[in-house]
C-alpha positions as CSV (number, residue, x, y, z in Angstrom):
1,M,27.8,15.2,-258.6
2,K,31.1,14.0,-260.0
3,A,30.9,10.8,-257.9
4,A,27.4,10.1,-259.1
5,S,28.5,10.7,-262.7
6,D,31.4,8.3,-262.3
7,I,29.1,5.6,-260.9
8,G,26.7,6.1,-263.7
9,K,29.5,5.8,-266.2
10,N,30.8,2.6,-264.6
11,N,27.4,1.1,-264.6
12,H,27.0,1.9,-268.3
13,Q,30.4,0.3,-269.0
14,I,29.4,-2.8,-267.1
15,R,26.2,-3.1,-269.1
16,D,28.1,-2.7,-272.3
17,Y,30.7,-5.3,-271.4
18,T,27.9,-7.7,-270.2
19,L,26.1,-7.3,-273.6
20,I,29.3,-7.8,-275.6
21,F,30.4,-10.9,-273.6
22,S,26.9,-12.4,-274.0
23,I,26.9,-11.8,-277.8
24,M,30.4,-13.3,-278.1
25,F,29.6,-16.3,-276.0
26,L,26.5,-16.9,-278.2
27,L,28.7,-16.6,-281.3
28,L,31.2,-19.1,-279.8
29,V,28.4,-21.6,-279.2
30,V,27.1,-21.1,-282.7
31,F,30.4,-21.6,-284.4
32,F,31.2,-24.6,-282.2
33,L,28.0,-26.2,-283.4
34,L,28.6,-25.2,-287.0
35,D,32.0,-27.0,-286.7
36,L,30.1,-30.1,-285.7
37,F,27.5,-29.8,-288.5
38,L,29.8,-29.0,-291.4
39,G,32.3,-31.3,-293.0
40,S,33.0,-33.5,-296.0
41,V,30.1,-35.7,-295.1
42,S,26.7,-34.1,-295.0
43,I,24.9,-34.8,-291.7
44,K,21.6,-33.3,-290.5
45,A,21.7,-31.1,-287.4
46,S,19.2,-33.3,-285.7
47,D,21.4,-36.3,-286.3
48,V,24.4,-34.5,-284.8
49,F,22.4,-33.8,-281.6
50,K,21.3,-37.4,-281.5
51,A,24.9,-38.6,-281.8
52,I,25.9,-36.4,-278.9
53,F,22.9,-37.0,-276.6
54,S,21.4,-40.3,-277.6
55,D,21.8,-42.7,-280.6
56,A,22.1,-41.7,-284.2
57,G,23.6,-44.8,-285.7
58,R,27.1,-46.2,-285.5
59,D,28.5,-44.4,-288.6
60,I,27.2,-40.9,-287.7
61,E,28.2,-41.3,-284.1
62,T,31.7,-42.3,-285.1
63,I,32.0,-39.2,-287.4
64,V,30.6,-36.8,-284.8
65,M,32.1,-38.1,-281.6
66,N,35.4,-39.5,-282.8
67,F,36.3,-36.9,-285.4
68,R,34.3,-33.7,-285.4
69,F,33.7,-33.1,-281.7
70,P,37.4,-33.6,-280.7
71,K,38.5,-31.4,-283.6
72,A,36.1,-28.6,-282.5
73,V,37.3,-28.9,-278.9
74,T,40.9,-28.7,-280.2
75,A,40.2,-25.6,-282.2
76,L,38.6,-23.9,-279.2
77,V,41.5,-24.8,-276.9
78,V,44.1,-23.7,-279.5
79,G,42.4,-20.4,-280.1
80,I,42.3,-19.7,-276.3
81,A,46.0,-20.7,-275.8
82,L,47.5,-18.7,-278.7
83,S,45.3,-15.6,-278.0
84,L,46.3,-15.5,-274.3
85,S,50.0,-16.1,-275.1
86,G,50.0,-13.3,-277.7
87,L,48.2,-10.9,-275.3
88,Q,50.7,-11.4,-272.5
89,M,53.7,-11.1,-274.9
90,Q,52.4,-7.8,-276.3
91,T,52.0,-6.4,-272.8
92,L,55.3,-7.8,-271.4
93,F,57.4,-6.5,-274.4
94,R,55.2,-3.4,-274.9
95,N,55.2,-4.4,-278.5
96,P,52.0,-4.5,-280.5
97,L,53.6,-6.9,-283.0
98,A,54.7,-9.4,-280.4
99,G,53.3,-12.9,-280.8
100,P,54.5,-16.5,-280.4
101,Y,54.7,-17.0,-284.2
102,V,56.2,-13.7,-285.1
103,L,58.9,-13.5,-282.4
104,G,60.1,-17.1,-282.8
105,V,58.5,-18.6,-279.7
106,S,56.6,-21.1,-281.9
107,A,59.9,-21.8,-283.7
108,G,61.6,-22.6,-280.4
109,A,58.8,-25.0,-279.5
110,S,59.1,-26.6,-283.0
111,L,62.8,-27.1,-282.3
112,G,61.9,-28.9,-279.1
113,V,59.4,-31.1,-280.9
114,A,61.9,-31.8,-283.7
115,T,64.6,-32.7,-281.2
116,V,62.2,-35.4,-279.8
117,I,60.9,-36.7,-283.1
118,L,63.9,-36.3,-285.4
119,G,66.8,-36.2,-283.0
120,F,66.5,-38.6,-280.2
121,S,64.0,-41.2,-281.7
122,T,64.4,-43.8,-284.3
123,G,60.7,-44.5,-285.0
124,L,58.9,-41.9,-282.9
125,T,56.2,-39.7,-284.5
126,V,53.6,-37.4,-283.1
127,M,50.9,-39.9,-284.0
128,N,52.3,-42.9,-282.1
129,L,53.2,-41.1,-278.9
130,Q,51.1,-42.4,-276.0
131,G,51.1,-42.0,-272.3
132,L,54.3,-40.5,-270.9
133,G,55.5,-39.8,-274.4
134,N,52.9,-37.1,-274.8
135,W,54.3,-35.3,-271.8
136,I,57.9,-35.7,-273.1
137,L,56.8,-34.0,-276.3
138,V,54.9,-31.1,-274.7
139,I,57.6,-30.5,-272.1
140,S,60.3,-30.3,-274.9
141,A,58.1,-27.8,-276.6
142,W,57.8,-25.8,-273.4
143,I,61.6,-25.7,-272.9
144,G,62.2,-24.6,-276.5
145,A,59.5,-21.9,-276.3
146,G,60.8,-20.7,-272.9
147,L,64.4,-20.4,-274.0
148,V,63.4,-18.3,-277.0
149,M,61.2,-16.1,-274.7
150,L,64.3,-15.5,-272.4
151,L,66.4,-14.6,-275.4
152,I,63.9,-12.2,-276.8
153,M,63.4,-10.6,-273.4
154,F,67.2,-10.1,-273.1
155,I,67.3,-8.5,-276.5
156,S,64.3,-6.2,-275.8
157,S,65.9,-5.0,-272.6
158,R,68.7,-3.5,-274.7
159,V,66.9,-2.7,-277.9
160,R,63.8,-0.4,-277.6
161,D,62.8,0.0,-281.2
162,I,59.7,-2.1,-281.9
163,M,60.6,-2.9,-285.5
164,T,64.1,-3.9,-284.7
165,I,62.9,-6.4,-282.1
166,L,60.4,-7.7,-284.7
167,I,63.2,-8.2,-287.3
168,L,65.5,-9.9,-284.8
169,G,62.7,-12.2,-283.7
170,M,62.0,-13.2,-287.3
171,M,65.8,-13.8,-287.8
172,L,65.9,-15.9,-284.7
173,A,62.9,-17.9,-286.0
174,S,64.7,-18.4,-289.3
175,G,67.9,-19.6,-287.6
176,L,65.9,-22.1,-285.5
177,S,64.1,-23.3,-288.7
178,A,67.6,-23.8,-290.3
179,I,68.6,-26.0,-287.4
180,V,65.4,-28.0,-287.9
181,S,66.1,-28.3,-291.6
182,I,69.5,-29.8,-290.9
183,M,67.9,-32.3,-288.6
184,Q,65.3,-33.1,-291.3
185,Y,68.2,-33.6,-293.8
186,F,69.7,-36.4,-291.7
187,S,66.4,-38.0,-290.7
188,S,64.7,-41.0,-292.3
189,E,62.0,-40.7,-295.0
190,T,59.2,-41.8,-292.7
191,M,60.1,-39.4,-289.9
192,L,60.6,-36.6,-292.4
193,K,57.2,-37.1,-293.9
194,A,55.5,-37.1,-290.5
195,Y,57.3,-34.0,-289.4
196,V,56.5,-32.1,-292.6
197,I,52.8,-32.9,-292.3
198,W,53.0,-31.8,-288.6
199,T,54.5,-28.4,-289.7
200,M,51.4,-27.7,-291.8
201,G,49.3,-27.5,-288.7
202,S,46.4,-29.8,-288.0
203,L,43.5,-29.9,-285.5
204,G,42.1,-33.3,-286.4
205,N,45.0,-35.7,-285.8
206,L,45.2,-35.7,-282.0
207,S,44.5,-38.9,-280.1
208,S,42.4,-38.8,-277.0
209,G,45.5,-38.9,-274.8
210,Q,47.1,-36.0,-276.7
211,L,43.9,-34.0,-276.4
212,N,43.7,-34.6,-272.7
213,V,47.3,-33.4,-272.3
214,L,46.6,-30.3,-274.4
215,V,43.5,-29.4,-272.4
216,I,45.2,-29.9,-269.1
217,S,48.2,-27.8,-270.2
218,V,46.1,-25.0,-271.6
219,L,43.9,-25.0,-268.5
220,A,47.0,-24.5,-266.4
221,G,48.2,-21.7,-268.6
222,T,44.8,-20.0,-268.6
223,L,44.7,-20.1,-264.7
224,L,48.2,-18.6,-264.6
225,S,47.0,-15.9,-267.1
226,I,44.0,-15.0,-264.8
227,F,46.4,-15.0,-261.8
228,S,48.7,-12.5,-263.6
229,I,45.9,-9.9,-264.5
230,K,47.1,-7.4,-261.9
231,M,50.7,-7.8,-262.9
232,L,49.9,-7.3,-266.6
233,N,47.9,-4.1,-265.8
234,V,50.8,-2.6,-263.8
235,L,53.3,-3.6,-266.5
236,L,51.3,-1.4,-269.0
237,I,53.0,1.7,-267.5
238,G,56.5,0.3,-267.9
239,E,58.8,-1.9,-265.8
240,N,60.5,1.1,-264.1
241,Y,57.2,2.6,-262.9
242,A,55.8,-0.9,-262.1
243,G,58.9,-1.6,-259.9
244,S,58.5,1.7,-258.1
245,M,54.9,0.7,-257.3
246,G,56.1,-2.4,-255.5
247,L,55.7,-5.0,-258.3
248,N,58.2,-7.8,-258.2
249,I,59.5,-7.6,-261.8
250,K,61.5,-10.8,-261.7
251,L,58.6,-12.8,-260.4
252,S,56.2,-11.2,-262.9
253,R,58.5,-12.0,-265.8
254,T,59.0,-15.6,-264.6
255,L,55.2,-16.1,-264.3
256,I,54.5,-14.7,-267.7
257,F,57.4,-16.6,-269.3
258,A,56.1,-19.8,-267.8
259,C,52.5,-19.1,-268.8
260,T,53.3,-18.1,-272.5
261,S,55.7,-21.1,-272.9
262,I,53.1,-23.5,-271.6
263,L,50.3,-22.1,-273.8
264,A,52.3,-21.6,-277.1
265,G,54.4,-24.7,-276.5
266,S,51.5,-27.0,-275.9
267,V,49.7,-26.0,-279.0
268,T,52.8,-26.3,-281.1
269,A,53.7,-29.7,-279.7
270,F,50.4,-31.3,-280.9
271,C,49.0,-29.1,-283.6
272,G,52.1,-27.7,-285.3
273,P,53.1,-24.0,-285.7
274,I,49.8,-22.2,-286.2
275,G,50.6,-18.7,-287.1
276,F,49.1,-15.2,-286.6
277,I,46.3,-16.0,-284.1
278,G,48.5,-14.9,-281.2
279,I,49.3,-11.5,-282.8
280,A,45.9,-10.8,-284.4
281,V,43.3,-11.8,-281.8
282,P,44.5,-9.5,-278.9
283,H,44.1,-6.5,-281.3
284,I,40.6,-7.7,-282.3
285,A,39.7,-8.0,-278.6
286,R,41.1,-4.5,-277.9
287,N,39.0,-3.0,-280.7
288,I,35.9,-4.8,-279.6
289,F,36.1,-3.9,-275.9
290,R,37.9,-0.5,-276.2
291,T,40.0,-1.1,-273.1
292,S,43.5,-2.0,-272.0
293,D,42.3,-3.6,-268.7
294,H,43.4,-7.2,-268.7
295,A,40.5,-8.1,-266.4
296,I,38.4,-7.5,-269.6
297,L,40.9,-8.4,-272.2
298,I,41.8,-11.9,-270.9
299,P,38.2,-13.2,-271.0
300,G,37.7,-11.2,-274.2
301,S,40.7,-12.8,-275.9
302,I,39.5,-16.2,-274.7
303,L,36.2,-15.8,-276.5
304,T,37.6,-14.0,-279.5
305,G,40.4,-16.6,-280.0
306,G,37.9,-19.5,-279.7
307,I,35.6,-17.9,-282.3
308,V,38.4,-17.0,-284.8
309,M,40.0,-20.5,-284.5
310,L,36.6,-22.2,-285.0
311,I,35.9,-20.1,-288.1
312,S,39.4,-21.0,-289.4
313,D,38.7,-24.7,-288.8
314,I,35.3,-24.5,-290.6
315,V,37.0,-22.7,-293.6
316,S,39.9,-25.2,-293.7
317,Q,37.4,-28.1,-294.1
318,L,35.9,-26.7,-297.3
319,P,32.4,-27.9,-296.3
320,G,30.9,-30.1,-298.9
321,S,34.3,-31.0,-300.3
322,E,36.6,-34.0,-299.5
323,S,39.6,-31.6,-299.6
324,I,41.0,-30.1,-296.4
325,L,43.3,-27.0,-296.3
326,P,46.1,-26.7,-293.8
327,V,44.7,-24.7,-291.0
328,N,47.9,-22.7,-290.8
329,S,47.2,-21.3,-294.3
330,V,43.7,-20.1,-293.2
331,T,45.0,-18.5,-290.0
332,S,47.7,-16.7,-292.0
333,L,45.1,-15.3,-294.4
334,I,43.1,-14.0,-291.4
335,G,46.1,-12.7,-289.4
336,I,48.3,-11.1,-292.1
337,P,45.8,-8.2,-292.9
338,I,45.6,-7.4,-289.2
339,V,49.4,-7.3,-288.9
340,I,49.6,-4.9,-291.8
341,W,46.9,-2.7,-290.3
342,V,48.8,-2.7,-286.9
343,I,52.1,-1.7,-288.7
344,L,50.4,1.1,-290.6
345,R,48.6,2.4,-287.4
346,N,51.8,2.1,-285.5
347,R,53.5,4.4,-288.0
348,R,50.8,7.0,-287.7
349,N,51.0,6.9,-284.0
350,S,54.9,7.4,-284.1
351,G,55.6,4.0,-282.5
352,S,53.3,4.3,-279.5
353,F,51.8,1.2,-278.0
């Protein structure tokens, strides 16, 4: 009787998850299309479909295929990358406030980018990088993000208090930002302007080559995330117990370090430091699916991250207006209330994850 009851319960859960995934996938498609439909120039939905599948005129086709479609794809990819990196960091550090932006990983990637743009180049900007230069930029961001991840992991192995790690991460981010500020002080006016615009966060300034590099990098990071599902599930019980169950802790750490550095670093390299998506979306996914199983949370975070980032891009465009808000401002307004809620809930639960 108990076995039959368990089977019935599992079947019910599978139906629930299938329904939720179906609804979220439908929402993802809807917001992706809305991102194509809405903008400073009013275009009929029928003309948008014509521009994609047939011929809607040169002007409309240029707006849709050269600007709106790449930007929507970028928003989708960025949402996926930041959400997955945040989810894995929260599991690895056993810290509900962990995220690439909050713990300084994005700042490390920014330092890597700044080193390439402001430090080693005389006339190099994000916009004129082509070919191999795109990979130089993204690899420098990976290295910067990876070094910060290692440092935070070293600190977390000696400091167990969640809020202390959070404060140290924020201090580290401030220190890295100070180094970048010094580099800005000694840079030329043209390079400084390009870097400041980059720091505001943008989804619409990527060239086709840069978008290709971003998509390839995020796809690699996503595959690593899927490969690490079992490791992440075992790490939920703590590294000591995970090691006693036969998990190779060093290998698991290395894989998750590489994955999060690739995901967060790639986004930061081309789109700037986009904040709070990495910390907020995993909590949204956990509340939607009511589970800690990463076999559910990873695809759930992929869909949730894509939806949230597409919404942020739509809002940042101020549809019907020629003005465009920095996307980083919009994601902060979405993410900050969730961070506050997590802190308050964490206090009520006496610091439990």
